[in-house]
C-alpha positions in Angstrom: 44.5 23.1 4.7 42.2 24.0 1.7 38.8 25.1 2.7 35.8 23.7 0.7 33.3 26.5 -0.3 29.4 26.0 0.0 27.1 27.2 -2.5 23.4 27.7 -1.4 20.8 27.1 -4.1 17.3 28.5 -3.8 14.9 28.7 -6.7 12.0 31.0 -6.0 8.9 32.7 -7.9 6.8 34.9 -5.5 7.5 33.9 -1.9 9.4 37.2 -0.9 8.8 36.9 2.7 10.1 33.4 3.0 12.9 34.1 0.7 13.9 36.9 3.0 13.8 34.5 5.8 15.7 31.7 4.0 18.6 34.1 3.2 18.6 35.5 6.6 19.1 32.1 8.2 21.8 31.1 6.0 23.6 34.6 6.8 23.2 33.8 10.6 24.8 30.3 9.8 27.7 32.1 8.2 28.2 34.3 11.3 28.1 31.3 13.3 31.1 29.8 11.3 33.0 32.5 9.0 35.9 30.1 8.4 33.9 28.6 5.5 33.5 30.3 2.5 29.9 30.7 1.2 28.0 32.0 -1.7 24.1 32.0 -2.1 22.6 31.8 -5.6 18.9 32.8 -5.8 17.0 32.0 -9.1 13.9 33.9 -9.7 11.7 32.6 -12.2 9.3 34.2 -14.5 9.5 37.5 -12.7 11.1 40.5 -14.1 10.6 43.1 -11.2 13.9 42.8 -9.1 13.3 41.5 -5.4 13.6 43.9 -2.5 15.6 41.5 -0.3 17.5 42.9 2.6 20.9 41.5 2.8 23.7 41.7 5.5 26.3 40.5 3.3 25.6 41.7 -0.3 28.8 40.4 -1.8 27.6 36.8 -0.9 24.3 36.7 -2.6 23.7 36.7 -6.3 20.4 37.1 -7.8 19.5 35.6 -11.3 16.0 36.1 -13.3 15.3 33.5 -15.8 12.2 33.4 -18.2 11.6 29.5 -17.8 9.4 28.1 -15.0 10.7 24.8 -13.3 12.4 24.2 -10.3 15.0 21.7 -11.9 15.5 24.2 -14.5 16.2 26.9 -12.0 18.7 24.5 -10.0 20.4 23.4 -13.1 20.9 27.2 -14.0 22.5 27.8 -10.5 24.7 24.5 -10.9 26.3 26.2 -13.9 26.7 29.4 -11.9 28.0 28.2 -8.8 31.9 28.1 -7.8 31.5 25.9 -4.5 32.6 22.5 -3.8 29.4 21.6 -2.2 25.9 22.8 -3.0 23.2 23.1 -0.8 19.6 22.7 -2.3 17.1 24.4 -0.2 13.5 25.6 -0.8 12.6 29.2 -0.5 10.1 28.4 2.3 12.7 26.5 4.5 15.4 27.9 6.7 18.8 26.3 8.1 19.6 25.9 11.6 22.5 28.4 13.0 24.9 25.7 13.4 24.2 24.2 9.8 27.6 25.2 8.1 29.6 23.9 11.0 27.8 20.7 11.2 28.1 20.0 7.3 31.8 20.9 7.3 32.4 18.8 10.1 30.8 15.9 8.4 32.3 16.8 5.1 35.8 16.3 6.7 34.6 13.0 8.7 33.2 11.4 5.8 35.6 12.2 3.0 34.7 9.9 0.6 31.1 10.7 0.4 29.8 13.7 -1.7 26.0 13.2 -1.5 24.1 14.0 2.2 20.8 14.7 3.2 19.5 16.4 6.3 16.7 16.3 9.0 13.6 18.1 8.2 12.1 19.9 11.1 8.8 21.8 11.7 9.9 25.4 12.9 6.6 26.0 14.6 5.9 22.8 16.4 9.3 21.4 16.5 8.4 18.2 15.3 9.8 16.1 12.4 8.6 17.0 9.0 7.5 13.2 8.5 7.9 10.3 11.0 11.1 9.2 9.3 13.0 12.3 10.5 12.4 10.9 14.1 15.7 8.8 13.3 18.3 10.3 15.6 21.3 8.1 14.0 23.5 8.8 11.0 22.9 6.0 8.4 23.9 5.2 4.8 21.0 5.1 2.7 19.7 2.4 0.3 17.3 2.5 -2.3 14.0 2.0 -0.1 15.3 4.9 2.1 14.6 7.4 -0.9 12.1 9.3 1.3 14.9 10.8 3.4 16.2 12.5 0.5 13.8 15.6 0.6 13.8 18.4 -2.2 14.7 21.0 0.6 17.3 18.9 2.5 20.1 17.6 0.4 23.6 18.5 -0.3 25.8 17.3 -3.4 29.6 17.7 -4.0 30.4 19.2 -7.3 32.3 16.2 -8.2 29.1 14.0 -7.7 27.1 16.4 -9.8 29.6 16.1 -12.8 29.4 12.4 -12.4 25.6 12.0 -12.5 24.7 15.2 -14.4 22.2 17.8 -13.3 18.4 17.5 -12.6 16.0 16.0 -15.2 14.2 19.0 -16.2 10.9 17.2 -16.7 10.4 16.8 -12.9 9.9 19.5 -10.1 7.5 22.2 -9.6 6.4 24.1 -12.7 7.3 21.3 -15.0 5.6 18.0 -16.4 6.0 16.1 -13.5 5.2 18.2 -10.4 7.7 16.7 -8.0 10.4 14.0 -7.4 13.3 15.9 -9.0 15.3 15.1 -5.9 14.1 11.4 -5.8 15.4 11.0 -9.5 18.7 12.5 -8.2 18.7 9.9 -5.4 18.1 6.9 -7.7 20.8 8.2 -10.2 23.1 8.4 -7.1 22.2 4.7 -6.4 22.8 3.7 -9.9 26.2 4.6 -10.1 26.9 3.1 -6.6 27.5 6.6 -4.9 27.0 6.6 -1.3 24.4 8.8 0.4 24.5 9.7 4.0 21.7 11.0 6.2 22.9 13.3 8.7 20.2 14.0 11.8 22.2 16.8 13.2 22.1 18.7 9.8 18.8 20.4 10.5 16.8 22.1 7.8 13.5 23.7 9.1 10.5 23.5 7.0 6.7 23.9 7.8 4.5 21.0 7.5 1.8 21.8 5.2 -1.8 20.5 4.6 -2.3 20.3 1.0 -5.4 19.6 -1.1 -5.9 16.4 -3.0 -5.2 17.8 -6.5 -1.6 18.7 -5.1 -1.3 15.1 -3.5 -2.4 13.7 -7.0 0.5 15.6 -8.9 3.1 14.7 -6.7 1.9 11.1 -6.6 1.9 11.4 -10.5 5.6 12.6 -10.4 6.5 9.4 -8.1 4.9 6.9 -10.4 6.8 8.6 -13.3 10.2 8.6 -11.6 9.9 5.2 -10.6 9.0 4.0 -13.9 12.1 5.9 -15.3 14.1 4.5 -12.6 13.1 0.8 -13.3 13.8 1.2 -17.0 17.2 3.0 -16.3 18.4 0.7 -13.6 17.1 -2.6 -14.9 19.3 -4.9 -12.4 17.2 -3.1 -9.4 13.8 -3.3 -11.2 12.3 -5.4 -8.4 13.1 -2.7 -5.8 11.1 -0.1 -7.8 8.3 -2.4 -8.2 8.3 -3.1 -4.6 8.3 0.7 -3.9 5.2 1.1 -6.1 3.5 -1.8 -4.4 4.3 -0.6 -1.1 2.9 3.0 -1.7 -0.5 1.5 -3.3 -1.1 -1.1 -0.9 -0.4 1.2 2.1 -3.0 3.8 0.7 -5.2 1.1 -0.1 -5.4 -0.3 3.2 -5.9 3.0 4.9 -9.0 3.5 2.7 -10.2 0.2 3.8 -9.7 1.1 7.5 -11.5 4.2 7.2 -14.6 2.4 5.7 -14.4 -0.6 8.1 -13.3 1.0 11.2 -16.2 3.7 11.1 -13.9 6.7 10.1 -10.9 5.9 12.3 -8.6 7.3 9.4 -11.1 9.9 8.3 -8.8 12.8 9.5 -5.6 11.3 8.1 -7.3 10.8 4.8 -7.9 14.5 4.8 -4.3 15.2 5.1 -3.0 12.4 3.0 -5.8 12.0 0.5 -5.0 8.1 0.0 -7.5 7.9 -3.1 -5.3 10.6 -4.7 -2.1 8.7 -4.0 -3.3 5.5 -5.7 -4.7 7.2 -8.9 -1.8 9.7 -9.2 0.7 7.0 -9.0 -0.8 4.7 -11.5 -1.3 7.6 -13.8 2.2 8.8 -13.5 3.3 5.0 -14.4 1.0 4.9 -17.5 1.9 8.4 -18.9 5.6 7.9 -18.4 5.4 4.8 -20.3 3.3 6.2 -22.9 4.8 9.5 -23.6 8.6 9.2 -22.8 9.5 5.8 -24.2 
């Protein structure tokens, strides 16, 4: 029986402590299931000084230092260097559960015709779902409206699928023009070519839930608006779905803002976390700028 090899891809800049924890968790998962060949590709951006990371399996991990800044740039670089059959894309401030490799390989064998998976994000401190959608405990095949399951730090692609759809759009992702939504772009590219995507709730990534300021929310919403516009233009038979997603995002945020005013601040605390006004303005600006600058 041919053993599939897993390539873990980590893009990083200056999170040395988190990077150490991320790599250590992968090493622990490897110790839990040593039957599966593993490599870890760490791509450090805009940093020349070598990282002082303690490794239990030095031969398993390769560090690359590149001058270009951008999450998608780093991931594409790692894709070219990888030798694995399946690539796991994980943020440098995330970790994996100890049984991660065993669970992934079990599902790769069970669903042999599928080359795109996403896992469940859990907060490692509070042990709660990263967002409410990760309360879902059942395996499900994802449609376009399920794009939020396909998080940047919780997806797995086979090399065959990557060869089919191409790599990441380097305009998207942290450090680039559109600050985020690189994984959403991949998700919609998969849907465009009718590639099935499976959500696996038992495939657990651990990622802290963070409160981010309004400017970050605006930047992420800006990227969402841009990627939905791109997808609408490139996948015209499903354009109505992308219009609906935009409508859903804007209406939900507008209703929350209205409720905060009419219900005497009932949603005031939620607004401090989700920044509904920034969501609306960022989404519309992303749509406008993509049409203006990219066409």
